[in-house]
C-alpha positions, 0 to 999 in steps of 0.5 A, a space after each residue: 897844452 894845459 887846461 884850466 884856470 892855472 893856465 890863464 897867465 899867458 905871456 903875450 908877444 905883441 906885434 906892437 912891442 919890441 919883444 920879437 926878434 925879426 929873425 924869429 920863426 913866426 906862427 900866425 894862430 887863426 881862430 874864432 872869437 869863441 875859441 880865444 882861450 883854447 887858441 891862447 893855450 896853443 899859442 903859449 905852447 907854440 912860444 914854448 917851442 921857440 916860435 913867436 906867435 900872432 894872435 889877433 885877440 891879444 896883438 891888435 889894440 882896440 881900435 886898430 886897423 884889423 884888416 891891415 894888421 892881419 894882412 901884414 902879420 900873415 905876410 910876415 909869418 912863416 906859417 899859419 896854424 888854424 884852430 877849427 872848432 864847431 864855432 870857428 869853422 863857421 867864421 869867414 875870417 878863419 877861412 880868409 886867413 887860411 886863404 891868404 897864407 895859402 896864396 902866399 905859399 905859406 905852410 898851413 896846419 889845421 888843428 881840429 877840436 870838437 870836429 873833424 874834416 868829415 864834419 865840414 863835408 857833412 855840414 855842406 860847408 866842404 873842406 875847401 883848401 884843407 885837402 892840401 894841408 896838414 890836418 891834425 886833432 888837438 890831442 896830437 898837437 905834441 907831434 906838431 910842436 915837436 916838428 915846429 921845434 925842428 923848423 924853429 931850429 932851421 929844419 923845414 919839415 911841414 
């Protein structure tokens, strides 16, 4: 994943445009608003792996029905990737989105940056449903992206 100003030109696949093939593998990227730039870099790498992405900051128009769009997009996604940082771990919407995907039986992958699962337990927040899902550090996202390519191409390793 690229870091720095050179990576700011990010192509966006919008829920509201016609850029997305309905049969295309879809990844919902959950994150806190303080982590938008990092989430955009992850979403770009996911798209480079062949999957379509949903990222609320770029896919929900201002004034759009946020809750309705989130609900619909999680339902139409094949998996959810949640970015956990010291900021996003405190955001209720990240946990709500994880719960919604988990409740629908969707694979959930948690990517940690700047903290790990142990930090959630030490803060008293607990790790909740993260016990049963795939957890990795951002520095190991290349492995996730390689496995994602397998899923995009018809394999189902999660």
